[in-house]
KOLDO-810170 format. One record per residue: x, y, z of N, C-alpha, C, O in turn; residue number from 1. Coordinates in steps of 0.2 Angstrom, whole numbers, plus 2048, in hexadecimal, padded with zeros to 3 digits. Layout:
SITE n_X n_Y n_Z ca_X ca_Y ca_Z c_X c_Y c_Z o_X o_Y o_Z   i
SITE   X   Y   Z    X    Y    Z   X   Y   Z   X   Y   Z NUM
...
This chain:
SITE n_X n_Y n_Z ca_X ca_Y ca_Z c_X c_Y c_Z o_X o_Y o_Z   i
SITE ABB 340 FE6  ABC  342  FDF AC2 345 FDF AC4 349 FE3   1
SITE AC6 344 FDA  ACD  346  FD8 ACC 34D FD5 AC8 34E FD0   2
SITE AD0 352 FD7  ACF  358  FD3 AD4 358 FCE AD9 354 FCE   3
SITE AD3 35B FC8  AD7  35B  FC3 ADC 361 FC2 ADF 362 FBD   4
SITE ADE 364 FC8  AE2  369  FC8 AEA 367 FC7 AEC 364 FCC   5
SITE AED 368 FC1  AF3  366  FC0 AF5 35F FC1 AFA 35D FC4   6
SITE AF0 35B FBE  AF1  353  FBF AF2 351 FB8 AF0 354 FB3   7
SITE AF4 34A FB7  AF4  347  FB0 AED 348 FAD AED 348 FA7   8
SITE AE8 347 FB1  AE1  347  FAE AE0 34E FAB ADD 34E FA5   9
SITE AE1 353 FAE  AE1  35A  FAB AE5 35B FA5 AE3 35E FA0  10
SITE AEB 358 FA5  AF0  359  FA0 AED 356 F9A AED 358 F94  11
SITE AEA 34F F9A  AE7  34C  F95 AE1 34F F92 AE1 350 F8C  12
SITE ADD 352 F96  AD7  355  F94 AD9 35C F90 AD6 35D F8B  13
SITE ADD 35F F93  AE0  366  F90 AE3 364 F89 AE2 369 F85  14
SITE AE6 35F F89  AEA  35D  F82 AE4 35C F7D AE5 35F F78  15
SITE ADF 359 F7F  ADA  357  F7A AD6 35E F79 AD4 35F F73  16
SITE AD4 361 F7E  AD0  368  F7D AD4 36D F79 AD1 372 F76  17
SITE ADB 36C F79  ADF  371  F75 AE0 370 F6E AE3 373 F6A  18
SITE ADC 36A F6B  ADD  369  F64 ADA 36F F60 AD4 371 F61  19
SITE ADE 371 F5B  ADB  377  F58 AD5 376 F54 AD0 37A F54  20
SITE AD4 370 F51  ACD  36F  F4E AC8 36F F53 AC2 371 F51  21
SITE AC9 36C F59  AC3  36C  F5E AC1 373 F60 ABC 375 F60  22
SITE AC7 377 F61  AC5  37E  F63 AC1 382 F5E ABC 385 F60  23
SITE AC4 381 F58  AC1  385  F52 AB9 382 F51 AB5 386 F50  24
SITE AB8 37C F51  AB2  379  F50 AAD 37B F55 AA7 37E F54  25
SITE AAF 37A F5C  AAA  37C  F61 AA9 384 F61 AA3 386 F62  26
SITE AAE 388 F60  AAD  38F  F60 AA9 392 F5A AA5 396 F5B  27
SITE AAA 38F F55  AA7  390  F4E A9F 38F F4F A9B 394 F4D  28
SITE A9E 389 F51  A96  388  F52 A93 38C F58 A8E 38F F57  29
SITE A97 38E F5D  A95  392  F62 A93 399 F60 A8E 39C F61  30
SITE A98 39C F5C  A98  3A3  F59 A93 3A3 F54 A8F 3A8 F53  31
SITE A92 39E F4F  A8E  39F  F49 A88 39A F48 A85 39B F43  32
SITE A87 396 F4D  A82  391  F4C A84 38B F49 A8A 38A F47  33
SITE A7F 386 F47  A81  380  F45 A84 380 F3E A83 385 F3A  34
SITE A88 37B F3D  A8C  37B  F36 A88 376 F32 A86 371 F34  35
SITE A86 379 F2C  A81  375  F28 A85 36E F25 A8B 36E F25  36
SITE A81 369 F23  A84  363  F21 A88 365 F1B A87 369 F17  37
SITE A8E 361 F1B  A93  362  F16 A96 369 F16 A99 36C F11  38
SITE A95 36D F1B  A98  374  F1C A9E 374 F20 AA1 37A F21  39
SITE AA1 36F F22  AA7  36F  F27 AAD 372 F23 AB0 377 F26  40
SITE AAE 370 F1E  AB4  372  F1A AB4 37A F18 AB9 37D F18  41
SITE AAE 37C F16  AAC  383  F15 AAD 387 F1B AAF 38D F1B  42
SITE AAB 385 F21  AAB  388  F27 AB1 389 F2A AB3 38E F2D  43
SITE AB6 384 F29  ABC  384  F2C AC1 382 F27 AC5 37D F27  44
SITE AC2 387 F22  AC6  386  F1C ACD 385 F1D AD1 382 F19  45
SITE AD0 388 F23  AD7  389  F24 AD9 383 F28 ADF 382 F29  46
SITE AD5 37E F2A  AD7  378  F2D AD7 372 F28 AD3 371 F24  47
SITE ADC 36E F29  ADD  368  F25 AD7 363 F26 AD4 363 F2C  48
SITE AD4 360 F21  ACE  35C  F21 ACF 357 F27 ACA 356 F2A  49
SITE AD5 354 F28  AD6  34F  F2D AD5 352 F34 AD2 34E F39  50
SITE AD7 358 F35  AD6  35B  F3B ACE 35D F3D ACC 35C F42  51
SITE ACB 35F F38  AC4  360  F38 AC0 359 F3A ABC 359 F3F  52
SITE AC2 354 F36  ABF  34D  F38 AC0 34B F3F ABC 349 F43  53
SITE AC6 34C F41  AC9  34A  F48 AC5 34E F4D AC3 34B F52  54
SITE AC4 354 F4C  AC0  359  F51 AB9 357 F51 AB6 356 F57  55
SITE AB6 355 F4B  AAF  353  F4C AAE 34D F4F AAA 34C F53  56
SITE AB3 348 F4E  AB3  341  F51 AB3 342 F59 AB0 33F F5D  57
SITE AB8 346 F5B  AB9  347  F62 AB3 34B F65 AB1 349 F6A  58
SITE AB1 350 F62  AAB  353  F64 AA5 34F F65 AA1 34F F6A  59
SITE AA4 34B F60  A9E  346  F61 A9F 341 F66 A9B 33F F6A  60
SITE AA5 33E F67  AA7  339  F6C AA6 33C F73 AA3 339 F77  61
SITE AA7 342 F74  AA6  346  F7A A9F 349 F7B A9E 34C F80  62
SITE A9B 348 F76  A94  34B  F77 A94 352 F76 A90 356 F79  63
SITE A99 356 F73  A99  35D  F72 A95 35F F6C A92 365 F6D  64
SITE A94 35B F67  A90  35D  F61 A8C 357 F60 A8C 352 F62  65
SITE A87 359 F5C  A82  354  F59 A80 357 F52 A80 35D F51  66
SITE A7E 352 F4E  A7C  353  F47 A74 353 F48 A71 34E F4A  67
SITE A71 359 F46  A6A  359  F46 A67 35A F3E A69 35E F3B  68
SITE A63 355 F3C  A61  355  F35 A5E 35C F33 A5A 35E F37  69
SITE A60 35E F2E  A5D  364  F2B A61 36A F2E A60 370 F2B  70
SITE A65 369 F33  A68  36F  F37 A6F 36F F36 A73 374 F34  71
SITE A72 369 F37  A79  368  F37 A7C 366 F3D A79 364 F42  72
SITE A83 368 F3E  A87  366  F44 A86 36C F49 A87 372 F48  73
SITE A83 36A F4F  A82  370  F54 A85 36D F5B A86 367 F5C  74
SITE A85 372 F5F  A88  371  F66 A83 36E F6A A7D 370 F6A  75
SITE A85 369 F6F  A81  367  F74 A81 36C F7A A86 370 F79  76
SITE A7E 36B F7F  A7F  36F  F85 A86 36F F88 A89 374 F8A  77
SITE A89 369 F87  A90  368  F89 A95 36B F85 A99 36E F87  78
SITE A93 36B F7E  A97  36F  F7A A97 377 F7B A9C 37A F7A  79
SITE A91 379 F7C  A90  380  F7E A94 382 F84 A97 387 F85  80
SITE A94 37E F89  A98  37F  F8F AA0 37F F8E AA3 383 F90  81
SITE AA2 37B F89  AA9  37B  F87 AAA 381 F83 AB0 384 F84  82
SITE AA6 384 F7F  AA7  38A  F7C AA8 390 F81 AAC 394 F80  83
SITE AA4 390 F86  AA5  395  F8C AAC 394 F8F AAF 399 F91  84
SITE AAE 38E F90  AB5  38D  F93 ABA 390 F8E ABF 393 F90  85
SITE AB9 38E F88  ABE  391  F83 ABE 398 F83 AC4 39C F83  86
SITE AB8 39C F83  AB8  3A3  F83 ABC 3A6 F8A ABF 3AB F89  87
SITE ABA 3A2 F8F  ABE  3A5  F96 AC5 3A4 F95 AC9 3A8 F97  88
SITE AC8 39E F92  ACF  39D  F92 AD2 3A3 F8D AD7 3A6 F8F  89
SITE ACE 3A4 F88  AD1  3A9  F83 AD1 3B0 F86 AD6 3B4 F85  90
SITE ACC 3B2 F8A  ACC  3B8  F8D AD1 3B9 F92 AD5 3BE F92  91
SITE AD3 3B4 F96  AD8  3B4  F9B ADF 3B5 F97 AE3 3B9 F9A  92
SITE AE0 3B1 F92  AE6  3B2  F8E AE7 3B8 F8B AEC 3BB F8B  93
SITE AE2 3BB F88  AE2  3C2  F85 AE3 3C7 F8A AE7 3CC F89  94
SITE AE0 3C7 F90  AE2  3CB  F96 AE9 3CC F97 AEB 3D1 F99  95
SITE AED 3C6 F97  AF4  3C6  F99 AF8 3C6 F93 AFE 3C4 F93  96
SITE AF5 3C7 F8D  AF9  3C7  F86 AFD 3C1 F85 B03 3C0 F83  97
SITE AF9 3BB F86  AFC  3B4  F86 AF9 3B1 F80 AF3 3B1 F7F  98
SITE AFD 3AD F7C  B04  3AD  F7C B08 3B2 F79 B0E 3B3 F7A  99
SITE B05 3B7 F76  B08  3BD  F73 B03 3C3 F73 AFD 3C1 F73 100
SITE B05 3C9 F73  B00  3CE  F73 AFB 3CE F6D AF5 3CF F6E 101
SITE AFD 3CB F67  AF8  3CA  F62 AF9 3C3 F5F AFE 3C1 F5D 102
SITE AF3 3BF F60  AF3  3B8  F5D AEC 3B7 F5D AE7 3BA F5F 103
SITE AEA 3B1 F5A  AE3  3AF  F59 AE0 3AB F5F AE4 3A9 F64 104
SITE ADA 3AA F5F  AD6  3A7  F64 AD8 3A0 F66 AD9 39F F6C 105
SITE AD9 39C F61  ADC  395  F62 AE2 395 F66 AE3 391 F6A 106
SITE AE7 399 F64  AED  399  F67 AED 39C F6E AF0 399 F73 107
SITE AE8 3A0 F70  AE7  3A3  F77 AE4 39D F7B AE6 39C F80 108
SITE ADF 399 F78  ADC  394  F7C AE1 38E F7D AE2 38C F83 109
SITE AE5 38D F78  AEA  387  F79 AEF 389 F7E AF1 385 F82 110
SITE AF1 38F F7E  AF7  392  F83 AF4 392 F8A AF7 38F F8E 111
SITE AEE 394 F8B  AEB  394  F91 AE9 38D F94 AEB 38C F9A 112
SITE AE7 388 F90  AE7  381  F92 AED 37E F94 AEE 37B F99 113
SITE AF2 380 F90  AF9  37E  F92 AFB 380 F99 AFE 37D F9D 114
SITE AFA 387 F9A  AFC  38A  FA0 AF8 386 FA6 AFB 386 FAC 115
SITE AF2 384 FA5  AEE  381  FAA AF1 37B FAD AF0 378 FB2 116
SITE AF5 377 FA9  AF8  371  FAA AFF 372 FAD B02 36D FB0 117
SITE B02 378 FAD  B09  379  FAF B09 37C FB6 B05 380 FB8 118
SITE B0E 37A FBA  B10  37D  FC1 B12 384 FBF B15 385 FBA 119
SITE B11 389 FC4  B13  38F  FC3 B1A 390 FC5 B1C 38F FCB 120
SITE B1F 391 FC0  B26  392  FC1 B28 399 FBF B27 39B FBA 121
SITE B2B 39D FC4  B2C  3A4  FC3 B33 3A6 FC6 B35 3A3 FCA 122
SITE B35 3AB FC3  B3B  3AF  FC6 B38 3B4 FCA B32 3B6 FCA 123
SITE B3C 3B7 FCF  B3A  3BD  FD3 B37 3C2 FCF B32 3C5 FD1 124
SITE B3A 3C4 FC9  B38  3CA  FC5 B31 3C8 FC2 B2D 3CD FC1 125
SITE B2F 3C2 FC1  B29  3C1  FBD B24 3BE FC2 B1E 3BC FC0 126
SITE B25 3BE FC8  B21  3BB  FCD B1A 3BE FCE B15 3BA FCE 127
SITE B1A 3C4 FCE  B14  3C8  FCE B0F 3C7 FC8 B09 3C6 FC9 128
SITE B12 3C7 FC2  B0F  3C6  FBC B0C 3BF FBC B06 3BE FBA 129
SITE B10 3BA FBE  B0E  3B3  FBD B09 3B2 FC2 B04 3AE FC1 130
SITE B09 3B5 FC8  B04  3B4  FCD AFD 3B7 FCA AF8 3B4 FCB 131
SITE AFD 3BD FC7  AF7  3BF  FC4 AF4 3BB FBF AEE 3BA FBF 132
SITE AF8 3B8 FBA  AF6  3B3  FB5 AF3 3AD FB9 AEE 3AB FB7 133
SITE AF7 3AB FBE  AF5  3A4  FC1 AEE 3A6 FC4 AEA 3A1 FC4 134
SITE AED 3AB FC8  AE6  3AD  FCB AE1 3AD FC6 ADB 3AA FC7 135
SITE AE2 3B0 FC0  ADD  3B1  FBB ADC 3AA FB8 AD6 3A8 FB7 136
SITE AE1 3A6 FB7  AE0  39F  FB4 ADC 39A FB9 AD9 396 FB7 137
SITE ADD 39C FC0  ADA  398  FC5 AD2 398 FC4 ACF 393 FC5 138
SITE AD0 39E FC2  AC9  39F  FC1 AC6 39B FBB AC1 398 FBB 139
SITE ACA 39B FB6  AC9  397  FB0 AC9 390 FB1 AC5 38C FAF 140
SITE ACE 38E FB5  ACF  387  FB7 AC9 384 FBB AC6 37F FB9 141
SITE AC6 388 FBF  AC0  387  FC2 ABA 386 FBE AB6 381 FBE 142
SITE ABA 38A FB9  AB4  389  FB3 AB5 383 FB0 AB1 37F FAE 143
SITE ABC 381 FAE  ABD  37B  FAA ABC 375 FAF AB9 370 FAC 144
SITE ABD 375 FB5  ABC  36F  FB9 AB4 36E FBA AB2 369 FBB 145
SITE AB1 374 FBB  AA9  373  FBB AA7 370 FB5 AA2 36C FB5 146
SITE AA9 372 FAF  AA7  36F  FA9 AA9 368 FA9 AA5 364 FA6 147
SITE AAF 366 FAB  AB1  35F  FAB AAC 35B FB0 AAB 355 FAF 148
SITE AAA 35E FB6  AA6  35A  FBA A9F 359 FB7 A9C 354 FB8 149
SITE A9D 35E FB3  A96  35D  FB0 A97 358 FAA A92 356 FA7 150
SITE A9D 356 FA8  A9E  352  FA2 AA4 34D FA4 AA9 34D FA2 151
SITE AA2 348 FA9  AA7  344  FAC AAA 33F FA7 AAF 33C FA8 152
SITE AA6 33D FA2  AA8  338  F9D AAF 33B F9A AB3 336 F97 153
SITE AB1 341 F9A  AB7  343  F97 ABD 342 F9B AC3 342 F98 154
SITE ABC 340 FA1  AC2  33F  FA6 AC2 338 FA8 AC6 336 FAC 155
SITE ABE 333 FA5  ABD  32C  FA8 AC0 328 FA2 ABD 326 F9D 156
SITE AC6 325 FA3  AC9  320  FA0 AC9 320 F98 ACD 31C F95 157
SITE AC5 323 F95  AC5  323  F8D ACA 327 F8B ACC 32D F8D 158
SITE ACE 324 F86  AD3  327  F83 AD1 32C F7E ACC 32B F7A 159
SITE AD4 332 F7D  AD2  337  F78 AD4 335 F71 AD8 331 F70 160
SITE AD0 337 F6C  AD1  336  F65 AD7 33B F64 AD5 341 F63 161
SITE ADD 339 F62  AE2  33D  F60 AE5 33C F59 AE5 336 F57 162
SITE AE7 340 F56  AEA  33F  F4F AF0 33B F4F AF4 33C F54 163
SITE AF1 337 F4A  AF7  333  F4A AFC 336 F47 B02 334 F46 164
């Protein structure tokens, strides 16, 4: 089994997982419960409609959400697991004030996912701080890799749905 630590596979998965619409969709449902039918644009009013559609299509393709008649769009167990990964990424980024001392949840998750795909390059002055961030992110990387092992279809040959 290939590990996804700083590989093109991890980079591809992190790119898709860092889509703002997907982050918002998964965390919104995790935090507030199912989104009622025809309630997506009311629930995520600050996202363009095409981003919401793309996020729903990607989430359905990966088995993260399902539509339950009478209830609406809800998370699958896989989607709940991804919400836990997003929470852990955001906590790690917040602990280190990344990407800035004050920013939103989505930016923190995106920045942390980006850091997971990069080699650690530091100067001597920033070496200790970078080591601390890297150690913190290694724990989150482990959580992400566990989630990916439980959801192998995400790393096998299928191309992600990306906006044109």
